[in-house]
N, C-alpha and C positions, 0 to 999 in steps of 0.2 A: 504494500500500500504506499502511495506517495504521501508527501506532506500535505497538510491542509491547504497551503497556498497553491501547491501544484494541482491538486484536485480542483480547486476553484478556478484556476486559469483554464484548465481543460474544459470545464463545464460552461465557461463563458461562450463557447461555440453553440450551445443549445439555443435553438431559435424559438421565438414566442409563437403563440396562437395566431393564425391568420385572421380568424373571425371569432374572438372569444365570446362565450355565452355568459350574460349577466346572471341568468337563473342558476347556472352551475358555478358561479363566482370563479371563473377561470382566470387566474393570474399566474405569471411565470414565477416559480420559486427562485429567489435570488441565488446565484451560484455560490456566494459566500456562505449562506445559510445551509445549503445542501452540502457543501464541503465540510462544514462544521459537524453536521449530523453524521456524515459518512466517516469522518475521521474519528469522532467519538465512538461510533459503533466498532471501528477497528480496535480502538484501545480497550473496549469492554468485551472483546472476544465475541462480538455479535455479528461479525462480517466474514472473515476468512473461512471459506469452505461452507458457510451457512446458506440455507435457503432464505432469500430475502423477497418479501412481497411488498410492492408499492401500491397502496390503495388510493384510487383516484389519481392515477399517475400523470394525467395531463400531458405535458410536453415530454415526459419521461426523465425529467431532471434527476430525481432521486434514484430511480431504477438504473439509469446509465452510470450515475456516480457509484452505485454499488457494484455494477458489472466491471467497471474499470479498476476497482480497488480490491479485488480478490474474493468476491462472493462466489458461492458455488452455483446454485440455481437461482435465477432472478426472474420474477414475474411482475408485470405491470398491469394493473386492472383499471379499466375506466368504462363508464357508461356511455361515453361519447365516442362514436367510431371515428369521427374526424380528428379528435384529439389523439387517438391511437395511431392514425396515419402520420401526424406530426411527430409523434414519439418514435415511430419506425424510421422516419427520415433522419431524425436527430441521432438515433443509434448508429445509422450508417455512416454519417459524416463525422460524428464526434469520436466514435470508437474505430472508425476506418476499417470496417469489416464488410465482407460480402454477404455472409450468412447472418442469421440472427443469434445473438448471445442472450437475448431477453425474450421470454415468452409474453407476448402482448395479448391480453385476454379482454374480450368485450363482455362485461358483466356488471351487474349492480353489486356494490360491496355488501349490501344487505342480504343478497341471495347469491353468494359467491360459490364457485364450484370447487373450492379448495378443501382437502381433507387433512391437511397438516395441522399439527399442534405445537410445533417447535420452531416456527419461523421467526426471523427478525422482520418486524413490520415497520415500514417507513410510510408516512402519509402527511400531505399538506391538504387537509380536507377543507370544504367550504366552512367559513366561519359562522354562517347563519346570519349574514348581514342583510340579506334580502327578505322582504315581507313574505311570510309563508314558509320560510326556510330556517326558522329559529331552531337552534340546537342541532343543526345539520351535522356537526362534528360528532355527535353522540353515536351515530350508526357506525362511524369509522372506528371509534374506540371499542364498540361492542364486537366488531369483527376482529379487531386486534386482540381482544381478550380471548377469543375463541381459537385463533390460529397461531398466536404468538407466544414465544418464550420471553421476548423483549420487544418493545415498540418505541418508536420515536415519532411523535406527532407535533404538528405546529397548530397553535390556537391563537385566538384573539387575546389581546392584553386583558388581564383580569380574570383569566380562566383557571388559575391555580386551585382555588377552592373546589371548583366543579371537577377538575381532572383528578385531584387527590381523593375526593369523595367517591368518584366513579371507580377508581382503581381499588380502593379499600373494599367497596361493595362487591367487586367482581374478582377478587382473588389476586390483586396485584399491589404493588407499592411504587411510588415515584422515587427514583433514585437520583435523578439529575434534572435540573431545570435551568434554563437560561433565557435571557431576553434576546429578541431579534427585531430587526427593523426592515420593512419593505418600502422601497421607493416606488410608488405607483403613479404611472402616467395617466392622464385623462384618456380613458378608452371606452367609456360608455356614456350615453346621452345624459344620464342623470348626474354625472360628475361635473361639479361647478368649477373646480380648480384645475389648472394645467397639470399639476403634480402634487402629491402629498406623501408624507411619511406615515406608514401604518405600523404601529407597535404591536408586536406579537410575542408569544412565549412558546418555547419548545420544551417538551417533557420526555424523559425516558422512563418507561415503566417496565418493571419485571413482573411477569405473570407467573404465579406459583401454581403448581399442579400440572403445568404443561410438560411435554416431553423434552 
C-alpha cells in the first residue's frame, strides 16, 4: 500500500458524474478523504487481502482506492446504472487495466445480493439532505452491520451520537472518528452559492459476531 499522499494523487484522476442526481445526492468523494479512509483501513488490517465492499459506490472512488491498495476482492454496489458506467471508466483509466479488478454490481444496498459477513465496508452514503430522504444513511449502516467486520462511513456533521447509538444497538463499536470537509461546487438548481464547504464526519465501526 502506498502512502496516503500517493493514494490521493492517484485518485485525483477519478472523474465526476456527468449528470449527477439530486435525489441520490451524488457528489464526488474528495480524493483526500478517500485516501485517508483507505490508508487507515490498511493500518487497521482491514484492507490487504480482504474483501472490500463499497456501498453506493458512485464514481467508484473508494472501491478503486481499495483495489489499488492491496485489497483482495473488491465490489462496488450502486442503484444507478449510469453511475456504474462512470465507475467502470474510472477503473480503466485510473488503474490502467484492460480487464476489471472490481466487481460492479447494480443493486439496492437494502436488498443486496451479498452473503459475506466479514467484509470491510466503505461508503459515502446520501446524507439525507433532500426532502423525503431523511436518515438515508441508516440503510447503509444496516447493510454494513450485516456484511461487515469493519466499516468506514462518511456522514453529515453532527452524526456522532446517531452513529454511536446505531453501532451499540447493532453489535458494533466506533473505534475511530475524524472530521472531513467537502468543497462542493454549484451543481444543482437549488444551490444558491457558487461553492461551499460541507463539514462531514467519518467513522470506523468494528462489528462483533461477524466472521
